[in-house]
N, C-alpha and C positions, 0 to 999 in steps of 0.2 A: 633265603626264606628260613624262618625258624620253625622247628618242630614243636610238638607238645611240651617237650622238656625245656624249650627255650634255646636250644642249641641249633646253630645254623649249619649248613653244609660246610662252610669254611671252618667252623669249630671242629666238626667231625674230622675233616681232612687234617687239620692241625694236630688233633689228638692222635690220629693214626700215625702220622709222621713222627710225633714225639715218642710213641710206644716203640716203633721200630728202631728209631735212633738210639733210645736209651738201652734197649735190649742188646743191640750190637755193641754199644759202648762198654757196657759192664759185663756182658757174657759172650761177646764175639771172639773170633769169627764164627758165623753161623750161616747155614744155607737158607734159601727161601723156604724150603720144606720145613725146616726147624722153626723158622720165625712164625709160622702160622699158629701152631699150638702155644708157642711162648708168648704171643701177644693177644691171642684170641681173635685174630683177623682172618678173613677168608683168603684163599689163594689168590683170587683176583685182586683184592685190596693190597695184599703183600706185593704183587707184581707192579701195581701202579705206584705204590709208595716208594718201593726200591728204585724204580725208574726215575722218579722225581729226585730222590736223594742223590742218585748217581749223576743226574744232569746238573744238580747244584754243587757237585764236587765234594759232598759230605760223606759219601759212601763209595767204596771201590772194591773190586774183586781181589780175593786173597787166596787164590789157588783152588784146588778141587779136593773132594773126598769121595771115596768109593761108596756107592749105595748098594742096598741089598738086591742084587739081580738086575739093576737098571743102569742107566748111564751115570757117570760120576756127577756129583752135585757141586755146583760152584759155591764157594764160600765167600761171604761178604764181611767187610769190616769198615769201621769208621776211618776215613782218609785223614792221615796226620796233617796233610797240607790244606785241609778244608777250612781252616781258620786258625787264628792265633790269639792268645790272651796274655796279658801282663798281670803278674801278681806282685803286690807291694806289701811289705811288712814294716810298719812304723813301730819298731821295737824299742826296748829300753836303752840299748847301747848303740844301735845302728838302724839305718833305713836300708832294707834289702829289696832289690828290684830284680825280678826274673821274667824272662820271656819264654813262653811255652807254645808248642804246636797244639793241635786240637786234641791229641791223646795225652796231653800234659807231660810230654817229653821236654825237658829243659833245653833251650837253644842258646841262651845267654843269661848272664847274671852280673850284677854289680852291687857293691855295698859301700855305704858312706857312713862314717862314724858320727855319733852324737856325743860331743864332748861334755863330760860331767853331767849327763842326763839333761842337757839343755834342749827344751822342746820349743824354742823360738819358732813361731809359726812360719816366718819368712824362710828360716833355715830348712825346716822340714819340707815345705813346698818346693824350695830350690833343689833339695836332694831328690825328691820324687821327679821333678821336671828333668833334671840332668840324668837321673838314672834311666828314665824312659828313653830319652834321646840316645843314651849310650848303648842300651841293649838292642835298640832298633838299628843303630849304626853298625853293630857287630855282626849283623845278619843281612840277608837280602829281603827281609820282611818290610813291606811298605806300611805306613801308618793306616792306610785305607783297608788293609787286610785284618786289622784288629777287631775282634768281636767285643772287646771292652777291656777296661783296666779295673781290676779288683784291688781294693786297698783295705788292709786290716789295721785298725787304730785302737789305742786305749780309750776307754770312755763310752759314753752313750751317744748313739747316732740318731738324730731326729731328721725327719724329712719335711722340707718346706716347699711350697709351690714355686716360690721365686728364686731361692738359693740352692735348691737341691739338698744334698746331705750337709747337715750342720753337726759339728762334734762338740759334745759337752764332756770335756776331759778334766774333771776336777783335780785329779791327782797330778796332772802334768801342767796345770795352769791354763788350760784351754776353756774359755767361757764362750759358748756359742760361736765357735770358729766355723765360718762358711767355707769348709775345705773344698767342696766341689766347685763352687763358683771361683775360688782362688785358683784352682788347677785349670779350669777352663780358660781363665784369662791369662794363664802363664804358660801352659804346655802347648807346644806346637803340634797339636793333633787335630784332625778334622772334627768339625762340630758334630758329626754323626757318630763318633766313637763314644759310647756311654761309659760313665764311671759307676762302679759298684762299691760303695764305701760302707764298711760295717765294723762292728766290734771285733777285735783280734781273736777273742775266745770263740766267737761264732765261726770265723774262718778256719780256726784250728779244728773245731768240731766238725765242720763240713768236710775237711780233708780226712779226718780219722774215720768218719762214718761212711764215706764213699770209698776210700782206698786203704784204710788202715785197720786198726784193731776193733773198730766199732761196726764194721760192715755186717749187715744182716740184722742189726739191732732194731727193735721196734720202740724201745724206750731206753735212752741212754743219756748220760751226762758226761761231757768232756770238760776237764778242768785244766786251766793253764797256770803254771807257776813260773814266774820270772821275778823281776823287781815287784811287779804287781801280780794280783791274783784275779782270775775271772773264771767263768764257766759258761757252758752252752748246753741247753736242754733240747734234745731231739726226741719227738714222739711221732706217732703215725699221724696225729693231727697237725703237727708243726714240722713238716718234712725237713726244712733246711735249718731248723734250730732257732731257739730263742736265747739271746745272750742274757746272762744273769750276773749282776754285780755281787757275786758271791764273796769276793774278797772283803766286802764291807759289812758282812754280818758281824754282830758283836759277840766275841767269845770271852771277853773279860770286862765286866762293868768297871768303869773308871780306870781302865787299863792304859796301855801305852798309846801315845799319840800317833795316829796314822797319817799318811801323806795327805789324805782327804781332809784332815782337820779334826775328825771325830776321835773318840777314845775307845780303845779296846777292839778295833777291827781285826779280823783274821789276818789281813795283810800286814798289820803292825807286828805280828808275831811270826808269820810263816813266809812272807815275801823275802826274796833273796837278800836284799839290803838289810831288812829288819833282822833276819836270822844272823847275819854276820855281826850286826850291832849288838845283838844279845850275847853272842859269843865274846865280843870284846868287853861288854859290861860285866860278864861273869868272870873275867880274868884271862880270857883267851888272847892270842896274839896274831891277828890277821896281818898279812904282809902290808907294810907301810906303802901307801900310795897305789895299791892294787885296785883294779876294777872289780866289780861284783863277781864276775865269773871266776876270776883268779882267786879271790878271797873265799868264795864258797868251796872251790876245789881244795884250798888249804884247810878249811874246816873239816871237810870229809877225809882228807889225808891224815889229819890229826886224830880224828875219831877212829879211823880204820887204817892204821899204818901198814907198811910192808911187813911181811912175816918176820917175826923175831923182835920187832920194835914194840915199845909199850904205848898203848893207846892213851890219849889225853882224856882224863875223866871229865874235864870241863866240857870239851867238845862233845863227848858222848852224852852228857846230861842235857846239853842244849838240843841235840838232835832228838833225844827221847821226848823232851818236853814239846818240841815242835811237832813230832809225830802225834802227840796227844791233841794239840790244837787242831792239826789237820784232820785227824780222825773225828774229833768232835764236830768240826765244820762239815765233813762228809756225812755225818749222821743226820745233820739237818737236811741235806739233799736226799738222803735215803728216806727219811720220814715224810718229807713234803711231796716227793715225786715218785717214789718207789721204782727206781730204774732197775733194769736188768743188768746194766753194766755202768761202771764208772771208770773212765780212762784218764790217766794223769799224763799231761804233756807240758810243753814249754821247756825252755832251756834249763831252768832250775829244777823242774820236776824230773826231767830225764837225767840230770846230773846227780840228783839225790838217789835215783835209781832203785834197783831191786833190793838193796840192803835196807832201805827205808820202808819198803812196802809192808813187811810183816807187822811192824809196830803200828803203822797206820791202819791196817786191816783190824788189828786187835782192838784199837781204841774206837774205831768206827762201829764195830760190832758191840762194844760195851755201851756206847752212848745211844745207839739206834734202837728202835723198836724191834723186837725179835723176829716178827713175821717178815717184814721187808728186808731186814738185814740178812736173813737166811737165803734170800733169793737174789742177791746182788753180788757181782764179782767186781773186784777193784784191781786194776792192772795198769801197766804203763802203755802209753800210745806207741805206735810202731813207726811213725813217719819221721821222727827226728826233728832237728831244729828248723827244717824247711817247711814244716807242716803249715805254718800260717800263710806263707806265700803260695803254696799249692792250693790251700783252701780259698785264698783270695782270688786266685786265677780261676777257680771252679765256679765262682759266682757268675761271671759272664757265661760260662758253660751251662750252668743251671738255667739261666735265662734263655739260652739258645734252645735247650730242651723244651722249656715251657712254650716257646714260640714254634715248636715243630720244626726247628732247623732254619727258621727265617730270622736273620739278625735284626736288631733294632735299627731303624734308619730314619726316623723322624722325631720331631720334638716330643710328641705324646709318648712314644716308646721310651725316649731317654728319661722322661720324668718317672715313668713306671719302673724303669730299670733300677732306680735307687730305692724302690719301695719294698 
């Protein structure tokens, strides 16, 4: 029966379960006594919800704590064995697959290289399939125990009724690739296991905002620097983030050719490969045959050598110019969205590191409007190179919260899981 608000008793029960589960997940262990004021639920509702979650093996006891003059109170926490998630990062140099328990503790991982940035669809699908099989085989986790498989990919992800998630990855040569249906026909997982496929910047943003430097933010942007560049906007209205193709804003009219085919994109100046190419074009000497991570490390070492060695002025000039492009790009985000925090992640962003930040902040402040610029902080993310897989694995977790701890188990749930 629906009330005046249109919410049914089932909706209310699901909301109560979600409130308790989320509070225990992010702030636990907690006692039943503490859960009441933390969630706004009555003592009777807390007792009923906790009993259900314990029966569903999602919550367990975690010791006791002394109370003021009364009996010790039992602490509750989310049960690590209450479910498992797989996170996949389709990155620039490798496909990384990790298996997590319900508390996002890593249980197994595997990586498969992508040779020369080759994003052949069959190869990537095969890497994901084999990686999933490998991490499951390394543990005693049965496929039926999976809450879902989260996958972060480059490009724009569209949802279709017939094919599920379809990836438009212009920079990697993917034109409407039906990734979800390909995985369903390839991976040996039960049909009830949902796939959650989204832009890699969004999964990075999800991880940083739940577990990293963005926790507690009401309006933040998380940017990803690798070979490509992306961003994720998270506001109170868009809790789990909206991916932004920020790497393809124009920072130089008729400028360098970007991987997407356009001229003057930010990615054509500040993406890892483009940055190394600009160093080479200016007279620098990247290691011959090195991959992007090694070449970028060489550029940083040339600009900031060991104590006593002379810095390479060409490398320093390239980094300074790159900081200006990045700062100008960040100023667009500041002016458009007025975030309270901007966090820089991705393997290249973390490799550029703290030495790069002061110049980026200086240029962002110079190009942005004064009022929003005075109210934003620009920092590095905290979660390191695994942030995309952690964020990808948190997509099934977010869906579990939304369902009040009840996993998706039928066709309609699976379709909405990718929405």
